[in-house]
N, C-alpha and C positions, 0 to 999 in steps of 0.2 A: 346197614350195608354189609356185604360179605367181606370177610377177611381171609387170611391164609388158611385158618382152620376150616372154613366153609369150603374153600376150593378143593381141599383134600377129599371132602366127602361129597361134593356136588355130583360127580359122575355116578357114584353108587346110589345117591338118592333118586336120580332120574329113573332108575330101574325098579324102584319099589312098586309094590302092587297099588292099584288105584282104588280098590274096594275099601271103604271107610266104615268103621264101627260107629254105632249110634250112642249118643248120650243126650238126655233131655229131649226136647222137641226138635228133632233133626239137627241137634247141635247148635241151634240158633236161639235158644232160650235166653232171656235177659239175665243180667248178672244176679238179680234178686232170686229168680227162679232157680238158677244154677246153684247158688249158695244154699238154697233150701233143700235141694236134692243131694248135694255132694258135701255140704258143709264148707266153712271158710277155714283158711290156714293163715294164722298170724297176720290178718288184715288184708289178705288177697283172696279173691273169689273168681271162679271160672265164669266167663261170659260167652265163650265159644270154644268147643272142642268136639271131638268125635266126627260123626258124619255131617259134613258141611260143604259149602261150595268151594272151599279153599284148602290146600294142603300145606301152604307155608305163607306167612305174612311177614313182610319186610319193613313196613313203615306205617305209622299211625299219626293222625292229626285231628285234634278235637276243637270244636268251636264253643261247645257248651255241654252241659250234662245230657242234653237230648240230641246232640248232633256231633258225630265223629265219622272219620273215614279211615279205612285201613286197606292196604294194597298188597298183592302177592301173586300167587299162581296156583294152578292145579293142572297137573298133567301137561306141562308146557303151554298152558293157556293162561294169559293174564286175567286176574280177577280183582275187582274193586268192591269192597264191602262198605256198607253204610249202617251206622247206629242211629236209631230213631228215638232213643230213650227207653226202649223196652227190649229190642232185640237187634242182632246183626243180620243183615240180609244182603245178597248180591245186588249191586246197583246195575240196573238195566236201562238207564236213560239212553235215548237215541244219540247216535253220533260217535260212540266209543269204538275205536278201531281194534282189530285183533292184534295182540302182541304175545310174545312168549311169557313175559313177566312184567308186571308193574312193580318197580322197585322203590319208588319214592312218591309221597303225597304231601301236599302242603295246602291247608285251607285258611283263607283270610276271612271269608264270610260265607253265608249260605249260598250266595250266587257268585263266588269267586274261589274256585278250588282248582288246583293244579296237580297233575300226575305225570310221572316220567316212566317210560318203559323201553323195551327193546324187542325187535323182531329181526331175525337174521343178524346182520351187522348194522341195522338201521336203528337210530334212536327215534323215539316217538314222544312228543310232548303234547298233552291235551289240557284243555281248560273247560270247566263246568260253570255255566251261567245261571244255574238254578233250575234249568229245564232240560238242557241237552249238552253234550260234550262236543267240542270242536278241536280239530288238530291245529296246533300252532307251529309254524316253521321254526326249526332250530338253526343254530349256527355252529360251525366248527365240526371236525370229524368225530365219528364215534370213538369212544375210549375203549380200545381193545384190551387194555391192561385191566381196567376195572369198569365193566359195563354198567354196573349198578351205580349210576351217577347221582349225587345228591342234588336236591333242589330245596329252596326255601322261599316262600312267598310272604310278602308284607304289603300293606296298602301302598300302591304305586310302584312296586318293583318286584321282580323275580330274580333270584340268584341261582346260578347253576355252576356245578363244579366239573371235575374230570381233569383232562390234560391241559386245561386253561381255566381261567375264572371268567364267567360270563354274567352280565346283568342285562335284564330286559325291562324296558319301560317305554310307554307311549308307542308301542308297536315296533320298537327298534332294539337291536342287540348291540351291546358294547363288549369287546373282548379284551381281556388283560392277559397277555402272553406270559407263560411261566418258563423257567429254565428247563433244560432237557432233563428228562427222567423224573420230573416233579408231577405228582398226581394229587388232586384235591379230593379227599374222601368224605368230608362232611362240611356243612355250612349251617350257621345259625345267624339270625338277624334280630336286632331290637327295633329297627326302623329302616326306612328306605335309605337313610344316610349313616347307618351304624350296623355293620355286619362283620362276621368273623368266619374264617375258613381254616381248616387244617388238613394235613395230609403228610406226604413223605417225599423226599428225594430218594428214589429207589436205586439199588436194592436196599433192603432193610439193613443188612449187615454191610457196612461201608457207606451207607447213606445217612440221612438225618431227618428229623421231623421239621415241618414248616408250618407256620401259622401266620395268616394275613388278616389285616383289618381294612375294611371299606369305610371311607369317610364321606361318601356321597359323590366323590369325584374319581378316586382311584384306590387301588389296593396297595397297602404298605406292609412289607415283611416285618413281623415282630421278632423280638429276641427269641432264640431257640428254647423251647421248654426243656427243663432238666429231667428227662426221662432216662430210664435204664438203657444201657447200650443194647441194641437189637430190638428195641420196642417199635412196633408198627402203630403209629398214631393215626387213629381212624375216626375219632368222635370228638365233637366240640359242642359245648352248650354255654350260651351267654345268658347270665342272669341280670347283668347291668354292665355299664362300661367299666366298672371297677370289680367285676366278678365274672370271670370267664374260665371254664374248665376245659381241659384237653386230656383225652384218655386213650389208652391203647393197651397192648400186651406184647410180651415177647415169649419165645419158647423157653421152657424151664430147663435147667441144667440136667444132663444125664437122662434125658427123656422124661423128666419129671413134670409136674403140673405147670401150666402156663403162669407167667409172672405179670400181673396187671400193673399199670402205672396210671396215676391220676395227678395232674398238676393244676394249680389254680393261679390265674392272673389277677392281681389286685389293681390293675391300671398302671402299675409302675414296674413290677417285677413278678417273676414266677416263683411259686412255692410247691415243693413236692408234698402232696398230702396223702400219698398211697397208704401209709401207716400199716395197719394189720390186714388190709385187703389182699387176698391171696387166692391162688388156685382157680382163677376165673378167666375164660376166654371172654374178654370184656367187649360187648357189642353195642351197648346202649347206655346212655347217661341222660339225666334230666335234673335240673335244679328243683328242689322241693318247694320253693317259694317262701321258705323260712330260714334261709341262710345255709341250707344243707344241700345234699345231693343224693339222688338215687342212681345206682348202677346195677346192671344185670348182664346176662349173656348165657354161657354154658359152664356149669360148675364142674371142675376137674380136680378138686382138692383130694388129698389122700383119703382113701376109703370113700370114693365118690358116692354122692347121694342120688337116688333115683326120683328126685322131685325138683321143681323149679327153685331157683335161688335168687334172692335179691339182697343187695347190700345198701345200707343207709348210712350216710355221713352227716353228723349233726353239727359240723363245724369244728369238731375237736377229735372225735373218734368214730370208728366204724362199727356197725352192728349187722350181723348176718341174719337174714330172715328167710324162711321157706315160703314158697308160693303154694297155690292150691294144685293138687294132683288131679289129672284126668282119670276117670274111672277105667278107661281102656289103655292107660299109659304103661310103658314098660316099668317093671318094679325092680329090675336087676341092675340096670346100667344107667348112667346119666344121659337120659334121652331128651331132656327139655332144653330148648334154646330160645332165648328172646333176642330180637334184633332191633327193637325200638321201644322207646318210652315216650309218653306225652301226657301233660295234664289233662284230666277229664273235666274241663270247665273250670269254674272258680271255687269248687267245693274243697279243694285240697286232695282229691282223689287222683289217681293216675291210671292210664291204660298201659299195658305191656302186650306186645304182639310177637309171635314167633311160631314155633312148631314143636312137635314131640313125636316119638315113635311108639308103636305098639310092640308087644312082645313078639319074638320070632315064632313063625308057625312051624309046622313039621318039615317044611322045605327050606327053612332058614331065611324066609322072607319076612320083611316088616312093612308096615304101612306108616306113612308120614301124614300127620293130621295138623291142620291149622290150629293155633292156640291164641286166645285172647283172655287176659285176666285184668281185673280192676281192683285197685286197692280200696279198702273200706275205712280204715282209720289211720290217723297220724298223731303222734309217732307210733310205730309198731312196737310190740313187746319183743324181747330177745327170743331167739330160737331155742325152744326147750329141748330139742332133740340132739 
């Protein structure tokens, strides 16, 4: 989901040129082909970059090594991408309405996939049954503060955030009202009766983070996570009822790099595990399935790097890892941003989706290209650079 960092740059990104540069087979070569032509970097390889149907990807959801979904936009037109085990391509199944952007996707099975988007000020929710898309009526007003509303689907239930907490089951919506100025930015669920949501009571300065738990009947406010003052908590990931992560970032002092925060809920209390994690606009987190955590976003550390950055937490300490760079990516400034992470099936690999910019041309213009990377090994080796 977008955070304040993205809102600052959204207006500029909409004016960027639409002509994309080419890499591989029209930018949709499979991960193995991309790795062969561009090489891998510390366990991450390109799966989509360059000339492709999408210029920015906001959300990813995978069912297996051979089936995954990613959503975003290109030139103010929503795009849904599908991975078939060999390549990413735009999904063109019938019934898909036109939107400005698809901002969230959640797949339960091959014939049970959900996506959320916006057009004008209208929210759009769609469901894929394995053959075609159908529009599902939503409830509640559009969230004008954070239009990129999170959804999470599990067998038997769909969860939706925004300026209230919504659950959908058996064709009916249930609404849980929130206090004024509270906005839910992310949702994760272990089952239809065990889900978690996080967000903020805004404004960030003067407000505070909120985290809720769903028990199958209602949402209950949990103890406030111990994040740094001024932190915008926007991401949550549930590994088990005794292991839930909440993360966000705050502006750095004196216009310095952002200060990320990560806290861990053990079922009873929160613990700050931020440790050495630093200099990151933190936009995505995902448990690694081994008691640790992956996080990523946009690296703004001192002497910022011009390549993608991932951080891995092994349960004790953090290790910073570079991702794979796109052949046409900007080499001078930190142009890579990831917005979501998801396991790529049961192999231990992960998908990361986002975008990157190309170098400025003679007119000072840049192109934004969609970006998908996949991890290749776990654990990764430390960053040698």
